[in-house]
C-alpha positions in Angstrom: 27.1 -122.8 -17.3 27.1 -119.7 -19.6 28.9 -115.9 -19.3 26.8 -113.5 -17.5 28.3 -111.2 -19.5 26.0 -108.1 -17.6 26.9 -108.7 -13.6 30.5 -108.5 -14.6 31.0 -105.8 -17.1 31.5 -102.1 -16.0 29.0 -100.0 -17.7 30.7 -97.0 -18.3 32.1 -99.0 -21.0 28.7 -99.4 -22.9 29.1 -95.3 -23.3 32.1 -96.2 -24.8 31.3 -98.3 -27.2 28.2 -96.4 -28.2 30.4 -94.0 -29.2 32.5 -96.0 -30.7 29.7 -97.6 -32.9 28.2 -94.0 -33.3 31.6 -92.1 -35.0 33.5 -95.6 -36.0 36.5 -93.3 -35.6 39.2 -93.1 -31.9 39.9 -89.8 -32.2 36.3 -88.3 -32.7 35.3 -90.6 -29.7 38.0 -89.3 -27.4 36.7 -85.8 -28.3 33.4 -86.8 -27.6 34.1 -88.4 -24.5 37.0 -86.0 -23.7 39.3 -88.8 -22.8 42.6 -89.2 -24.4 42.8 -92.2 -27.5 44.6 -94.8 -25.0 42.1 -94.3 -22.7 39.0 -95.3 -25.9 42.5 -98.3 -26.5 42.2 -99.9 -23.0 38.4 -99.4 -23.1 38.2 -101.0 -25.9 40.5 -103.4 -25.2 38.3 -104.7 -22.2 35.2 -105.0 -24.0 36.9 -107.5 -27.0 37.7 -109.6 -24.1 34.5 -109.5 -22.3 32.6 -110.3 -25.2 34.6 -112.3 -27.2 34.1 -110.4 -30.3 36.5 -108.1 -32.1 33.7 -105.4 -32.2 35.2 -103.2 -34.4 37.9 -103.7 -37.5 40.4 -101.4 -38.2 39.8 -99.9 -42.2 41.7 -97.5 -44.4 39.5 -94.2 -42.7 38.5 -95.4 -39.5 36.8 -98.6 -37.7 34.2 -100.9 -39.2 31.6 -103.1 -36.6 31.4 -107.0 -36.3 27.8 -108.3 -36.9 28.0 -108.6 -33.5 28.7 -105.7 -32.7 26.0 -104.0 -35.2 23.2 -105.8 -33.4 24.2 -105.1 -29.7 24.6 -101.4 -30.6 21.1 -101.6 -31.6 19.6 -103.2 -29.0 20.8 -101.3 -25.9 20.9 -97.9 -27.3 17.2 -98.3 -26.6 17.7 -98.7 -22.9 20.6 -96.4 -22.0 18.9 -93.6 -24.0 15.5 -94.1 -21.4 17.9 -94.1 -18.6 19.7 -91.1 -20.1 15.6 -89.6 -19.6 14.7 -91.1 -15.9 17.8 -89.6 -14.7 17.9 -86.2 -16.4 13.6 -85.7 -15.6 14.5 -86.3 -11.9 16.7 -83.2 -11.1 15.3 -80.3 -10.7 16.1 -77.8 -13.1 16.9 -74.5 -12.5 18.5 -72.2 -16.0 21.3 -70.5 -13.8 22.6 -73.4 -12.4 23.3 -74.7 -15.4 26.9 -75.1 -16.6 27.5 -76.4 -20.6 27.8 -75.8 -23.7 24.4 -75.7 -25.9 24.7 -76.3 -29.2 21.9 -75.5 -31.4 21.6 -75.6 -35.2 19.6 -72.8 -36.6 17.7 -73.2 -40.3 19.6 -70.2 -42.2 15.8 -68.6 -42.3 15.5 -69.0 -38.5 19.3 -67.5 -38.2 18.8 -64.6 -39.0 15.8 -63.1 -36.5 16.9 -65.0 -34.0 20.1 -66.0 -32.8 20.7 -62.4 -31.2 17.7 -62.6 -29.3 19.0 -66.6 -28.1 22.0 -65.1 -27.2 20.5 -63.0 -24.9 17.8 -64.5 -23.5 20.1 -67.5 -22.9 22.3 -65.2 -21.1 20.3 -63.9 -19.1 18.5 -66.6 -17.5 21.9 -69.6 -18.0 24.9 -66.9 -17.1 27.3 -70.0 -17.0 25.8 -71.6 -20.0 28.7 -71.1 -23.2 26.2 -71.2 -26.5 27.2 -72.1 -29.5 25.0 -71.2 -32.8 25.3 -73.3 -36.1 24.0 -73.6 -39.3 21.7 -76.2 -40.1 23.8 -78.9 -42.4 23.2 -82.0 -44.5 24.3 -83.4 -41.4 22.2 -82.2 -38.2 20.0 -85.1 -38.1 22.6 -87.7 -37.4 24.1 -84.9 -35.4 21.6 -85.0 -33.1 21.4 -88.6 -32.5 25.3 -88.2 -32.5 24.8 -85.7 -29.4 27.4 -83.7 -31.2 23.9 -81.1 -31.7 21.6 -80.1 -28.9 18.9 -79.3 -30.8 17.9 -78.5 -34.2 15.5 -75.8 -36.0 13.9 -75.5 -39.3 11.1 -76.5 -41.5 9.0 -79.9 -41.0 10.3 -82.9 -42.8 8.6 -85.5 -44.0 10.8 -88.4 -42.4 13.1 -88.1 -39.7 15.1 -90.9 -38.0 13.1 -92.9 -35.2 15.9 -91.4 -32.6 14.2 -87.8 -33.1 11.5 -86.1 -31.9 9.5 -83.0 -33.9 8.3 -80.9 -31.9 6.2 -78.3 -33.8 7.0 -74.8 -32.2 4.7 -72.2 -35.2 3.3 -71.5 -38.0 5.1 -68.9 -39.8 3.9 -66.4 -43.3 5.2 -67.1 -46.5 6.5 -63.7 -47.7 8.5 -62.4 -50.8 11.6 -59.8 -50.4 12.1 -56.9 -52.7 14.2 -53.7 -52.8 12.2 -50.5 -52.2 11.4 -49.4 -55.2 11.1 -53.1 -57.1 7.8 -53.0 -60.0 5.4 -54.9 -57.9 4.5 -51.5 -55.4 1.5 -53.7 -53.5 1.7 -54.5 -50.0 -0.1 -58.1 -50.6 0.0 -60.5 -53.7 -0.8 -63.9 -55.2 2.0 -66.1 -56.6 1.1 -64.8 -60.1 2.1 -61.6 -59.3 5.7 -62.4 -60.3 5.5 -64.1 -63.5 8.6 -62.6 -64.9 10.7 -61.4 -62.0 13.5 -64.4 -61.4 13.7 -65.8 -57.5 16.8 -65.4 -55.6 16.3 -68.5 -54.0 18.0 -69.1 -50.2 19.5 -73.3 -49.8 19.0 -75.4 -47.0 21.4 -78.2 -46.5 19.7 -80.9 -46.8 16.2 -79.6 -46.8 15.5 -77.7 -50.5 19.5 -78.9 -51.9 17.7 -79.3 -55.2 15.0 -77.0 -55.5 13.5 -74.0 -53.6 10.4 -74.3 -52.1 8.7 -71.0 -54.1 9.8 -73.3 -57.2 7.6 -76.4 -56.0 4.6 -73.9 -55.3 5.3 -72.5 -58.6 4.9 -75.8 -59.7 2.0 -76.6 -58.5 0.4 -73.4 -59.9 1.5 -73.9 -63.6 3.2 -70.3 -62.9 6.5 -70.2 -65.0 9.4 -69.1 -63.4 13.3 -68.4 -63.4 15.8 -69.3 -60.8 18.2 -66.0 -61.5 20.5 -66.8 -57.9 20.9 -69.4 -55.3 22.9 -69.1 -52.0 23.3 -70.7 -48.5 24.3 -67.6 -46.6 21.0 -64.9 -46.5 23.5 -61.8 -47.1 24.0 -62.8 -50.3 20.9 -63.0 -51.5 19.6 -60.2 -49.6 22.8 -58.3 -51.8 21.5 -59.3 -54.7 17.7 -58.5 -54.4 18.6 -54.8 -53.7 20.6 -54.1 -56.7 18.1 -56.7 -59.2 14.2 -56.9 -59.2 14.5 -60.6 -58.2 12.7 -61.6 -54.8 14.2 -63.5 -52.0 11.1 -65.8 -51.2 11.1 -65.9 -47.4 9.2 -65.6 -44.2 7.8 -63.5 -42.1 10.7 -64.0 -39.7 12.6 -62.2 -41.6 13.8 -58.7 -39.8 13.0 -56.3 -42.3 13.3 -53.3 -39.9 16.4 -54.2 -40.3 16.9 -53.3 -44.2 15.6 -49.4 -45.1 16.2 -50.9 -48.5 14.1 -53.4 -48.2 10.4 -54.1 -48.0 8.2 -56.9 -47.4 5.6 -58.3 -49.8 2.9 -60.8 -48.2 1.6 -63.7 -49.7 -2.5 -64.7 -50.2 -4.3 -67.2 -53.2 -7.5 -67.0 -53.0 -7.5 -64.9 -50.0 -5.9 -67.3 -47.6 -2.0 -66.8 -46.6 0.4 -69.4 -47.3 1.4 -70.4 -44.2 4.7 -73.1 -43.2 5.4 -74.6 -39.7 8.6 -74.6 -38.2 9.8 -77.4 -36.0 12.4 -78.0 -33.7 14.4 -81.2 -33.5 15.8 -83.2 -30.8 16.7 -86.5 -29.2 13.9 -88.8 -28.5 16.6 -89.8 -25.0 15.8 -86.1 -23.7 11.4 -86.4 -24.5 11.1 -85.8 -20.4 14.0 -83.6 -19.8 13.6 -80.3 -18.4 15.9 -78.4 -19.9 14.6 -79.2 -23.3 10.8 -78.7 -22.1 12.9 -75.4 -21.5 14.9 -74.8 -24.6 11.4 -75.5 -26.5 9.6 -73.3 -24.8 12.3 -70.3 -25.2 12.9 -70.8 -28.6 9.4 -70.6 -29.3 8.8 -67.3 -27.4 11.2 -65.7 -29.8 9.7 -67.4 -32.7 6.6 -65.7 -32.0 8.0 -62.3 -30.7 9.9 -62.7 -34.2 6.8 -63.2 -36.2 5.3 -59.9 -37.4 
């Protein structure tokens, strides 16, 4: 009779197995699971004995999964995600009872307007939550899948891993930020009005690392342009724009009221405003989780308040 691999398996070991599959590193897996590395080694040995397979082989930079391990991880992942979603959605959700760390990744154009308001609102609604706001990075989607980030906010992506949900929050208006005494004096302009002026372009890692969104728009309109400066740091762009005739392509989220030396010029093309959607991204296993329903609602409300 074939061995019943399910009946005699400690299901707690499966979570360890999946974390190891994602990290392929004993130290990182132990940090995520809040256990010691020897505990991870013991769990792995039990899994090897149970499945009669090496599962992970030591290589120079960590671990390499065996073919059986890769297939097993792919097959059990959706079932554990579904179980997590069912258990979490069955709880009565009350934010003030939360006692955990929430890690939220924000793209730079969102971080500059949302960080303070988000911190204060979460502190008010869920005072025992430890909030960590981090910059959007090229690894944001992988970190969401691995559980290192709870939720992330950025522009729309053409393709997102199947494990993740893309949830539209709001549409924001395109604009440019210039110094107060910039030669263009109007409050509403078209992209053609900026021909001849250099762009100060914000880099969003993994989204526009090689080319700016403004450059794409100008290319489609056959408008000559030159990118004079690029940075991942909004403050660096602000400093450059304050002292030059460069313009900073931004959005209606930009907190112009905080910078007396800057002003905003709204953008329109054929009398139609240039709009861009903002999305939240989170794991499929949290689809019905009331915590994530609350977070999406909260972030959307704060974005709407910032969008002027």
